[in-house]
Wavefront OBJ file of the C-alpha trace (Angstrom):
o trace
v 0.000 0.000 0.000
v 1.053 3.597 -0.493
v 1.963 5.845 2.393
v -1.376 7.631 2.098
v -3.281 4.340 2.103
v -1.374 3.220 5.202
v -2.163 6.474 6.976
v -5.849 6.237 6.054
v -6.010 2.751 7.563
v -4.115 3.811 10.692
v -6.491 6.740 11.170
v -9.512 4.465 10.870
v -8.046 2.002 13.400
v -7.027 4.631 15.956
v -10.324 6.511 15.669
v -12.199 3.260 16.333
v -9.967 2.609 19.348
v -10.744 6.066 20.776
v -14.466 5.571 20.225
v -14.605 2.051 21.619
v -12.866 3.146 24.820
v -15.151 6.107 25.422
v -12.871 8.986 24.427
v -15.459 10.014 21.835
v -19.235 9.547 21.651
v -21.770 9.958 18.855
v -20.300 12.077 16.086
v -18.117 14.112 18.455
v -14.432 14.681 17.778
v -12.248 14.850 14.690
v -8.759 13.705 13.735
v -6.304 14.750 11.041
v -2.845 13.815 9.773
v -0.398 15.641 7.543
v 0.708 14.356 4.133
v 3.410 15.804 1.859
v 0.686 17.124 -0.454
v -2.094 17.942 1.991
v -4.014 16.849 5.073
v -6.255 13.862 5.771
v -9.250 14.605 8.034
v -12.176 12.665 9.399
v -15.370 13.668 7.561
v -18.017 15.954 9.006
v -20.865 14.314 10.970
v -19.033 10.996 11.101
v -18.585 8.759 14.119
v -14.991 7.947 15.013
v -16.185 4.393 15.646
v -16.773 3.675 11.955
v -14.403 5.671 9.752
v -14.114 4.210 6.241
v -10.469 4.695 5.170
v -11.489 5.379 1.561
v -13.962 8.100 2.582
v -11.579 10.065 4.806
v -11.423 13.645 3.563
v -8.330 15.077 1.943
v -7.559 18.745 1.474
v -4.589 20.086 -0.459
v -1.985 22.521 0.850
v -4.209 25.457 -0.152
v -7.172 24.100 1.806
v -9.139 22.824 -1.193
v -11.204 19.655 -0.712
v -9.754 17.182 -3.222
v -10.873 13.688 -2.137
v -13.175 11.743 0.157
v -16.230 13.034 1.999
v -16.582 16.651 3.101
v -14.080 17.396 5.902
v -14.901 18.147 9.515
v -16.336 21.613 10.165
v -13.344 22.127 12.496
v -11.011 22.189 9.476
v -9.837 25.701 10.453
v -8.654 24.455 13.828
v -6.538 21.698 12.293
v -5.070 23.926 9.578
v -3.977 26.476 12.176
v -2.029 23.874 14.141
v -0.173 22.705 11.025
v 0.569 26.259 9.927
v 2.041 27.284 13.284
v 3.655 23.999 14.343
v 5.723 22.580 11.465
v 6.723 19.656 13.690
v 3.075 18.539 13.996
v 2.190 15.477 11.956
v -1.315 14.953 13.370
v -4.040 16.690 15.389
v -6.691 15.065 17.607
v -9.753 16.982 18.819
v -11.986 15.182 21.312
v -14.944 15.976 23.546
v -13.581 13.592 26.183
v -15.394 13.896 29.508
v -12.753 14.972 32.013
v -10.772 17.363 29.830
v -14.041 18.950 28.725
v -15.044 19.254 32.391
v -11.849 21.202 33.073
v -12.611 23.451 30.109
v -15.921 24.377 31.785
v -14.622 25.123 35.292
v -14.277 28.814 36.096
v -11.135 28.343 38.190
v -9.146 26.406 35.584
v -5.882 28.309 35.068
v -6.124 29.637 31.485
v -2.349 29.639 31.094
v -1.756 26.173 32.563
v -4.893 24.045 32.392
v -3.092 20.791 33.166
v -0.562 21.334 35.991
v 2.377 18.873 36.288
v 0.665 16.178 38.314
v 2.522 13.269 36.688
v 5.729 13.007 34.659
v 3.871 11.615 31.659
v 1.670 14.643 31.102
v 4.836 16.767 31.069
v 6.597 14.377 28.675
v 3.720 13.787 26.260
v 1.590 16.936 26.430
v 3.390 19.896 28.010
v 1.720 23.128 29.076
v -1.925 23.407 27.969
v -3.507 26.782 27.181
v -7.214 27.593 27.519
v -8.594 29.097 24.294
v -11.701 31.328 24.537
v -15.043 29.876 23.446
v -16.264 30.212 19.885
v -19.021 28.142 18.327
v -17.921 24.866 16.669
v -16.849 25.330 13.065
v -16.253 29.064 13.423
v -13.165 30.124 11.394
v -12.205 32.284 14.394
v -11.022 29.093 16.112
v -8.171 28.999 13.618
v -7.312 32.629 14.320
v -7.143 31.938 18.061
v -4.735 29.037 17.480
v -2.585 31.107 15.115
v -2.379 33.814 17.774
v -0.529 31.303 19.997
v 2.271 31.182 17.370
v 2.925 27.471 17.828
v 3.879 27.774 21.501
v 1.560 24.961 22.658
v 1.184 21.404 21.385
v -2.206 21.150 23.113
v -5.054 23.471 24.101
v -8.410 23.277 25.817
v -11.232 24.975 23.931
v -13.381 26.636 26.593
v -16.660 24.740 27.168
v -15.782 22.455 24.264
v -12.834 20.085 24.721
v -9.163 19.319 24.075
v -7.120 19.657 20.890
v -3.762 17.890 20.886
v -1.032 17.736 18.235
v 1.804 15.254 17.910
v 4.729 14.407 15.661
v 2.648 11.619 14.099
v -0.832 10.156 14.416
v 0.008 7.577 17.076
v 1.832 10.170 19.207
v -1.050 12.633 18.969
v -3.582 9.986 20.020
v -1.417 8.897 22.964
v -0.972 12.521 24.055
v -4.737 13.143 23.857
v -5.326 10.077 26.017
v -2.684 11.210 28.527
v -4.299 14.638 28.760
v -7.718 13.065 29.386
v -6.421 10.731 32.105
v -4.589 13.588 33.840
v -7.716 15.742 33.676
v -9.605 12.896 35.358
v -7.021 12.819 38.155
v -7.204 16.590 38.577
v -10.988 16.571 38.919
v -10.838 13.579 41.301
v -8.285 15.366 43.493
v -10.094 18.730 43.635
v -10.238 19.944 47.216
v -7.407 17.665 48.303
v -3.894 18.724 49.234
v -2.117 17.794 46.017
v 1.619 17.421 45.444
v 2.714 18.622 42.006
v 6.085 18.051 40.367
v 8.567 20.798 41.186
v 9.890 23.263 38.618
v 13.196 21.393 38.736
v 11.414 18.079 38.080
v 9.600 19.574 35.089
v 12.794 21.090 33.681
v 14.587 17.762 34.023
v 11.799 15.915 32.193
v 11.745 18.467 29.379
v 15.517 18.262 28.982
v 15.537 14.456 29.044
v 12.609 13.823 26.716
v 12.696 16.916 24.478
v 13.365 14.905 21.303
v 11.160 11.918 22.027
l 1 2 3 4 5 6 7 8 9 10 11 12 13 14 15 16 17 18 19 20 21 22 23 24 25 26 27 28 29 30 31 32 33 34 35 36 37 38 39 40 41 42 43 44 45 46 47 48 49 50 51 52 53 54 55 56 57 58 59 60 61 62 63 64 65 66 67 68 69 70 71 72 73 74 75 76 77 78 79 80 81 82 83 84 85 86 87 88 89 90 91 92 93 94 95 96 97 98 99 100 101 102 103 104 105 106 107 108 109 110 111 112 113 114 115 116 117 118 119 120 121 122 123 124 125 126 127 128 129 130 131 132 133 134 135 136 137 138 139 140 141 142 143 144 145 146 147 148 149 150 151 152 153 154 155 156 157 158 159 160 161 162 163 164 165 166 167 168 169 170 171 172 173 174 175 176 177 178 179 180 181 182 183 184 185 186 187 188 189 190 191 192 193 194 195 196 197 198 199 200 201 202 203 204 205 206 207 208 209 210 211 212
């Protein structure tokens, strides 16, 4: 199979895995991956549990729809990540329960939504920024991501859910899962005296795993 065919199949498999394990419900969430000549995206109004590899949308480098079904209405969000983070090979947007819960809480720190509770969230996700609410599919979502100038690999969309990028599709999915599990821990520990990793611990992790 060609590289694009392989990536289409991998996207279908990983989307089904996310759906089957409850990271996505109904037609919520969308996933994309970068190609040399464009971007593959899950189609609009599709369930991640049943993505047909041959019907995955493809847009070219200018944003034109060139193959497959019509792309997700969040196309602007995905494009903005690729434009500002050249190292990103894939983007995963979910409405996963616990990360979405954090995006709705008034006291979530907008500059650090996911504090360093575990080493793995530091290693796989990094600092997470809260992005102001706009309605789903609004092109302004792309503008808000571009305004961050590629400084964050992951964000929480206020009252909406997480968006996570990675160097490839598998890495992005794993990072999205790590963010969700850490969000679950944070909500479970609310009101408790919590020990976070120190600044020195975080710096050490970033230095050790910067290229992984």
